[in-house]
C-alpha positions, 0 to 999 in steps of 0.5 A: 641614353643617346646623346648627339654629338655636335654638328662640325662647324664648316671650315673657316672662310668657306661660306655656303654661299662661297661654294655655291658661287664658285661652282656655278662659275666653274660650271659657266666656264665649262659651258663656255669652253665647250660651245667654242668647240667646232667639231673640225676634225684635226687638220682641217679648217672650218673658215673657207677661202673666199672665191676667186676672182673671174679669170683664175685659172683652177687647174687641167680638166683632167683633174676632175674625174668623170662622175666626181669632184675636186675641191680648189681649196685656195680658190674656195671652189668645188669643181664637179663633172657628173657626166663627160665634158660637162663642169659645174662650180660650187662654193666650198662654204657649207650652208650649215654653219660655214665650214668649208666642204673638204672631202670628196668620196666619189659622187658625194661632196662632204663637210667635215664639221658636222657630216653634211653631204652634197651631190654632184650637183650641189644639192643636200643629200644628208643634212644637217645642211638646210640647203644646197651649195652655193653655184660658182660660175666655171668655164673650160678654156681648152684643157683648163678650168677657169673662174667665168 
């Protein structure tokens, strides 16, 4: 004849409720920490600069290659030159979640946070950005690019 052994007693001080609540709190803290992650690569900022004031000198026209762009991070502006002598300015603020675009690869402006890509006319080439970069007025005075 088989006899059943008695079930083990729970550890003193740890009720089922304590274990369940403790697990829920731990899980909640993990979700909160994960939700705070921005996905910004090391060394990059997800806080773009405010756009520089009118008249601010950005740099020489020779800094912006034809068929490409240059990011002026401290001024909060990216300047493009799609064709020789035709300069355009755009805010560095990515319209997806407000990170600052931080890289130019040929004719593509790249946001490091979630991979949005923009053309030299500021339009979205690849999302998740829902719209293009905001135009910012720039002017050429002699050989210098300034905020208009």
